[in-house]
Structure formats: C-alpha cells, structure tokens
C-alpha positions in Angstrom: -23.5 -91.1 62.7 -27.1 -90.9 63.9 -29.0 -87.6 64.0 -28.8 -85.8 67.3 -31.9 -87.1 69.2 -32.6 -83.8 70.9 -32.8 -82.0 67.6 -35.4 -84.3 66.1 -39.0 -83.2 66.4 -37.9 -80.1 68.1 -40.6 -77.4 68.2 -39.8 -73.8 67.3 -42.2 -70.9 67.0 -41.1 -70.1 63.5 -40.7 -73.5 62.0 -43.0 -75.8 63.9 -42.3 -79.4 64.9 -40.3 -81.4 62.3 -37.4 -83.7 61.7 -34.1 -82.2 60.4 -33.6 -82.4 56.7 -30.3 -83.9 55.4 -28.5 -80.6 55.1 -29.5 -79.4 58.5 -28.6 -82.8 60.0 -25.1 -82.7 58.5 -24.5 -79.2 59.7 -25.9 -79.9 63.2 -23.5 -82.9 63.5 -20.5 -80.8 62.5 -21.3 -77.9 64.8 -22.1 -80.2 67.7 -18.8 -82.0 67.3 -17.0 -78.7 67.2 -18.7 -77.4 70.4 -18.1 -80.6 72.2 -14.4 -80.8 71.4 -11.6 -79.4 73.6 -10.5 -75.8 72.9 -7.5 -75.6 70.5 -4.8 -73.0 70.2 -5.1 -73.0 66.4 -7.6 -73.9 63.7 -11.2 -72.7 63.1 -12.9 -70.8 65.9 -16.4 -71.4 64.6 -18.9 -71.5 61.8 -20.4 -68.9 59.4 -23.7 -70.3 58.1 -25.3 -68.6 55.2 -28.2 -69.3 52.9 -31.7 -68.2 51.9 -34.4 -67.1 54.3 -36.5 -69.7 56.1 -34.0 -72.5 56.0 -33.8 -72.7 59.8 -30.3 -71.2 60.4 -31.2 -69.3 63.5 -33.3 -72.1 64.9 -30.6 -74.7 64.4 -27.8 -72.6 65.8 -29.8 -71.4 68.8 -30.7 -75.1 69.6 -27.1 -76.1 69.4 -26.0 -73.2 71.6 -28.7 -74.2 74.2 -27.2 -77.7 74.2 -23.5 -76.7 74.3 -21.7 -78.2 77.3 -20.9 -75.0 79.1 -22.6 -72.8 81.7 -25.5 -70.7 80.4 -23.9 -67.5 81.6 -21.0 -68.0 79.2 -23.2 -68.3 76.2 -23.9 -65.0 74.4 -26.5 -64.5 71.7 -26.8 -61.2 69.9 -28.9 -60.1 67.0 -27.5 -57.7 64.4 -29.8 -54.9 65.4 -29.3 -55.3 69.1 -25.6 -55.2 68.6 -25.8 -51.8 67.0 -28.1 -50.5 69.8 -25.4 -51.4 72.2 -23.0 -49.4 70.2 -25.3 -46.3 70.2 -25.5 -46.6 74.0 -21.7 -46.4 74.2 -21.4 -43.3 72.0 -21.6 -39.8 73.4 -20.4 -36.3 72.8 -16.9 -37.1 74.3 -16.6 -40.7 73.0 -15.0 -41.4 69.7 -16.4 -44.0 67.3 -13.3 -46.1 67.7 -13.6 -46.1 71.5 -17.4 -46.8 71.3 -16.7 -49.8 69.0 -14.0 -51.2 71.3 -16.2 -50.8 74.4 -19.2 -52.5 72.6 -17.1 -55.4 71.6 -15.4 -55.7 75.0 -18.8 -55.7 76.8 -20.1 -58.5 74.5 -17.1 -60.7 74.7 -15.8 -60.4 78.3 -16.6 -63.6 80.0 -18.0 -65.2 76.9 -17.4 -68.9 76.2 -19.6 -69.0 73.1 -21.0 -66.4 70.8 -24.0 -66.7 68.5 -24.3 -63.7 66.2 -27.6 -63.9 64.3 -28.7 -62.4 61.0 -25.5 -60.7 60.1 -25.9 -58.3 57.2 -23.7 -55.3 56.4 -24.9 -52.5 54.1 -22.9 -49.5 55.4 -19.2 -48.8 56.3 -20.0 -48.1 60.0 -21.5 -51.6 60.4 -18.5 -53.0 58.6 -16.0 -51.3 61.0 -17.8 -52.7 64.0 -18.0 -56.2 62.6 -14.3 -56.2 61.6 -13.4 -55.4 65.2 -15.7 -58.0 66.7 -14.4 -60.8 64.4 -10.8 -59.9 65.0 -11.2 -59.7 68.8 -13.2 -63.0 68.8 -10.5 -64.7 66.9 -7.7 -63.2 69.1 -9.5 -64.5 72.2 -10.3 -67.9 70.6 -14.0 -67.5 71.5 -16.1 -70.1 69.6 -18.5 -68.2 67.3 -21.5 -69.2 65.3 -22.7 -66.7 62.8 -25.8 -66.8 60.6 -26.5 -64.7 57.5 -28.4 -64.6 54.3 -25.2 -63.6 52.5 -22.0 -65.4 51.7 -19.0 -63.5 53.0 -18.0 -61.8 49.7 -21.6 -60.5 49.3 -21.4 -58.4 52.5 -21.4 -54.6 52.0 -21.9 -55.1 48.2 -21.7 -51.4 47.4 -18.5 -51.1 45.3 -17.7 -47.7 46.8 -17.5 -49.1 50.3 -16.8 -52.8 49.9 -13.1 -52.4 50.7 -14.1 -51.5 54.3 -15.5 -55.0 54.9 -12.6 -56.9 53.2 -10.7 -57.4 56.5 -13.8 -59.0 58.0 -14.3 -61.2 55.0 -10.7 -62.4 55.3 -11.2 -63.2 58.9 -14.3 -65.2 58.2 -12.6 -67.2 55.4 -9.4 -67.8 57.3 -10.7 -68.5 60.8 -14.3 -69.8 60.5 -15.8 -72.7 58.7 -18.1 -71.3 56.0 -21.1 -73.5 55.3 -24.1 -73.0 53.1 -27.6 -74.1 54.1 -29.7 -73.8 50.9 -31.4 -75.9 48.3 -34.2 -76.9 50.5 -37.6 -75.8 51.8 -38.4 -72.4 53.2 -40.0 -73.7 56.3 -41.8 -70.4 57.1 -43.9 -71.1 54.0 -45.2 -74.1 55.9 -47.0 -72.0 58.5 -46.5 -73.5 62.0 -49.9 -72.3 63.3 -48.2 -71.3 66.6 -50.4 -69.8 69.3 -47.8 -67.5 70.7 -45.1 -65.0 69.6 -44.7 -63.6 66.1 -46.2 -66.6 64.4 -49.4 -66.3 66.3 -50.2 -63.0 64.5 -52.4 -62.3 61.5 -52.3 -60.6 58.2 -55.8 -59.1 57.5 -56.5 -58.1 53.9 -59.4 -55.7 54.1 -61.7 -55.1 51.1 -61.3 -51.8 49.2 -62.9 -49.0 51.2 -63.5 -51.2 54.2 -63.1 -49.8 57.7 -60.0 -51.5 59.1 -61.2 -51.2 62.7 -64.4 -52.9 61.8 -62.5 -55.6 60.0 -60.3 -56.2 63.1 -63.4 -56.3 65.3 -64.5 -59.4 63.3 -61.4 -61.0 64.7 -62.2 -60.0 68.2 -59.7 -57.2 68.4 -61.0 -53.9 69.8 -59.3 -51.0 68.2 -58.2 -48.1 70.4 -60.7 -45.3 70.9 -59.5 -41.8 69.9 -58.9 -40.8 73.6 -56.4 -43.8 73.9 -53.9 -42.1 71.5 -50.6 -41.7 73.2 -47.1 -40.3 72.6 -44.4 -42.9 73.2 -40.6 -42.6 73.4 -40.7 -39.0 74.7 -37.3 -37.5 74.9 -36.0 -39.6 72.0 -38.7 -39.4 69.4 -42.2 -38.1 70.0 -43.9 -41.1 68.3 -47.7 -41.1 68.2 -49.5 -44.5 68.8 -53.2 -45.1 68.3 -53.1 -46.8 71.7 -50.6 -48.2 74.1 -52.2 -50.8 76.5 -50.4 -52.8 79.1 -48.6 -55.2 76.7 -50.1 -54.1 73.4 -49.4 -51.2 71.1 -51.4 -50.1 68.1 -50.1 -47.8 65.3 -51.3 -46.4 62.1 -48.9 -47.4 59.4 -47.9 -43.8 58.5 -47.4 -42.6 62.0 -45.0 -45.5 62.7 -43.1 -46.0 59.4 -43.3 -42.7 57.7 -42.1 -41.0 60.8 -38.2 -40.8 61.1 -38.2 -43.9 63.4 -35.0 -45.9 63.9 -34.0 -49.4 64.7 -33.4 -48.3 68.3 -37.0 -47.1 68.5 -38.3 -50.4 67.4 -36.1 -52.3 69.9 -37.0 -50.0 72.8 -40.7 -50.5 72.1 -40.3 -54.2 71.6 -38.9 -54.4 75.1 -42.2 -53.0 76.4 -44.9 -54.4 74.2 -45.6 -58.1 73.4 -48.4 -57.5 70.8 -48.2 -55.0 67.9 -51.1 -54.0 65.7 -50.5 -51.9 62.6 -53.5 -50.6 60.6 -53.7 -48.9 57.2 -50.8 -50.8 55.6 -50.8 -50.1 51.8 -49.0 -51.9 48.9 -45.3 -51.2 48.9 -45.7 -48.5 46.2 -47.6 -46.5 48.9 -44.6 -46.5 51.2 -41.9 -43.9 50.9 -38.4 -45.3 50.1 -37.4 -44.7 53.7 -40.5 -46.4 55.1 -39.9 -49.5 52.9 -36.5 -50.0 54.6 -38.0 -49.3 58.1 -40.6 -52.0 57.3 -37.9 -54.6 56.8 -36.1 -53.5 60.0 -39.4 -53.6 62.0 -40.1 -57.2 60.9 -36.5 -58.2 61.8 -36.9 -56.8 65.3 -40.4 -58.3 66.0 -39.3 -61.8 64.8 -36.1 -61.7 66.9 -38.1 -60.6 70.0 -40.9 -63.0 69.1 -43.6 -60.3 69.4 -47.0 -61.0 68.0 -47.9 -58.9 64.9 -51.4 -58.1 63.6 -51.5 -56.2 60.3 -54.5 -54.8 58.6 -53.7 -54.0 55.0 -55.5 -52.9 51.9 -53.7 -55.8 50.1 -52.8 -59.4 50.6 -49.3 -60.4 51.6 -48.8 -61.7 48.1 -49.8 -58.4 46.6 -47.7 -56.3 49.0 -44.8 -56.1 46.6 -45.9 -54.0 43.6 -42.6 -52.3 42.7 -39.5 -53.3 40.7 -37.0 -52.0 43.2 -37.8 -53.5 46.6 -35.7 -52.4 49.6 -32.6 -54.3 50.8 -33.4 -57.6 52.5 -37.2 -57.5 51.7 -36.9 -61.1 50.8 -36.3 -61.9 54.5 -39.2 -59.9 55.7 -41.5 -61.6 53.1 -40.4 -65.0 54.2 -41.1 -64.1 57.9 -44.5 -62.6 57.1 -45.6 -66.1 55.7 -45.7 -67.2 59.4 -48.7 -65.0 60.0 -52.2 -66.4 59.6 -54.2 -64.9 56.7 -57.7 -63.4 56.6 -59.6 -61.4 54.0 -62.1 -58.9 55.3 -62.4 -61.0 58.4 -63.1 -64.3 56.6 -60.5 -67.0 57.1 -58.7 -68.0 54.0 
C-alpha cells in the first residue's frame, strides 16, 4: 500500500514539513482504513496510541480526523485538561461528582461520530473515575475513538495506592481498542520547525547573570510592560496579578503566575483570551517550589494545545533548566515541547 498522499509533506506548527517515517506511515494506514470502513456491531472501536514525546502522535491523529469521511460537526477533539475543565463547570453545590461526570461525558459524546482524546495521562483517582466512564460509554455507543498518550495503558495512575481505580479503564482499552506504540524514532520537536506563528514561534531567552530581563527582551524588540500596566486578571476566581495585559498579549513574572495557587482552569481561561504569553524571571527548576514545578508542566501543556506563542526570559538555558533529581510528573513532555522555541542568550542569537 502506498503512503497516504495527503499525509506526505504535511506542515504542522510543532513538527514542520516532512515525510512520514515508516512507523508513522504504518499507523496512518491502519487508522485510515479503520475510519474508512463501515461501522461494525462488534470488534475494536478505535486506537490507543502511546509513545515518547515528540513522535507526532497528536499531529498524526489530528490529520487523520480532519480527513475522516464524515461531517465536521460529528468530529470531537478534546484535550485532557479541557476535558476536566468541562467537568468543573458541571459541578456545583447541589451536583454530585457522579452526576457531574455523567453529564460531562454525555455533553462530549452526544452527536459524536468520532472522538479524538489527546494527551491522556492519569495521576489521581478522580481523573481515573472520569476516564473510566468516558471509555465505557464510548464503547457502549460504538463511537470510534482515537486516544494519544505518553503512557502504555498499564502505566496509567501508577501510584500503587490508587492504581486499582483505573483498572476498569485499562481493561476497556485492552479489550475494545487497538493499542499501538509509536516509539523508537526521532523526537521531531528537537528538529525545531522555525514556525512563525503559534507556540513554535516563541523564544527562550537565557539572560546573563544579573542582567535586566526587560532590557534583554528589548533587544528582541519586545517592549516590557510599564509599572502602571500591571493588572489583576481572573477576578472572582483568582486575583492573579499580571505585569501587563494587552489586547492579545499577557506578561507575567514567573513567581506571580506559578508560585500563586493557579490551576489548570486558570491557564485555560487565560489562553482563551491571550495569543501571546511572556514570562520573565524564570529560574532553574530548583528555584521553583514543588507545586510550581507541576504548574509549569501544566502551563506548557495548555499553551501547546492552544498553540499560543510563548516568550520566556530565564536566568538559565533550556538545557540547564533541570537541575534537580526529582523532576515533576510529565516534565519530559514539557521539555520536548520547549525545544520548539527559538533560543537566544542575552539577546544574541544562538
């Protein structure tokens, strides 16, 4: 079988323009054949694709969903973090967790002819319960599902205290989806695409010790906010202080964004409003609190999924960011994604 023509030399903001490698081509052909076949009353309902960061899982599955022979309104794509924001919106003082989970799943699946669930990772029992319900209901309705993850099914919710909660979901994945691995190849994010838009158009600026970060950014043509541009954002949810919030651009000091008790929902709400993010004063990871380290991973997840440009001014290079032996969960994914950013040192291109 020949490679799918529409998938060859396809440009993507994360991965650039390239030809599918053999593993990607084989997977694309299998998924494309599945999506093009007539619905069946039995057999697999989709694919669970796992593997290391940067192998093109999201890009490949998104492209195949775009090309699937069904109306666009029947295609649903949801990112892990957005899924849980929907759950939070369902929950209230008089709504039980079980009802909120069922309503969230119903809202997502009603009218769906194809579901792409991106970046699945489960590290707490609440997430596991929601995922179990989604998978079971998707199988019951026979909705084709494409799921991407950095984890094989058995590695979800690895904490031995809680792992039993996700076991029903793992069984559903193994019994009703085709589990495929995409690994052993290039991390394409390490081959920076040089994109001029979205997340990959951003920059990591490594300032010299003692350098004024605003002055360093000025060398790149970025005008840092003046003191009177400081603004409080997300009033009523979290009084979060930004250095400046312009029309489509928001600027934060690292500590005021990540050492504050910010949540995934905060990042998602702000990403809905601002296309360009600037974060100054980023230290090496040892300078983060433990909670801020995990928020950093979540923030990068959100900005990549929403394809928002990111400019970071840090006291260290990207390679020197990790200076601890116990990095936060999923930091490997964030580091892979940060490789997409252009690099500078004190304003001089490297």
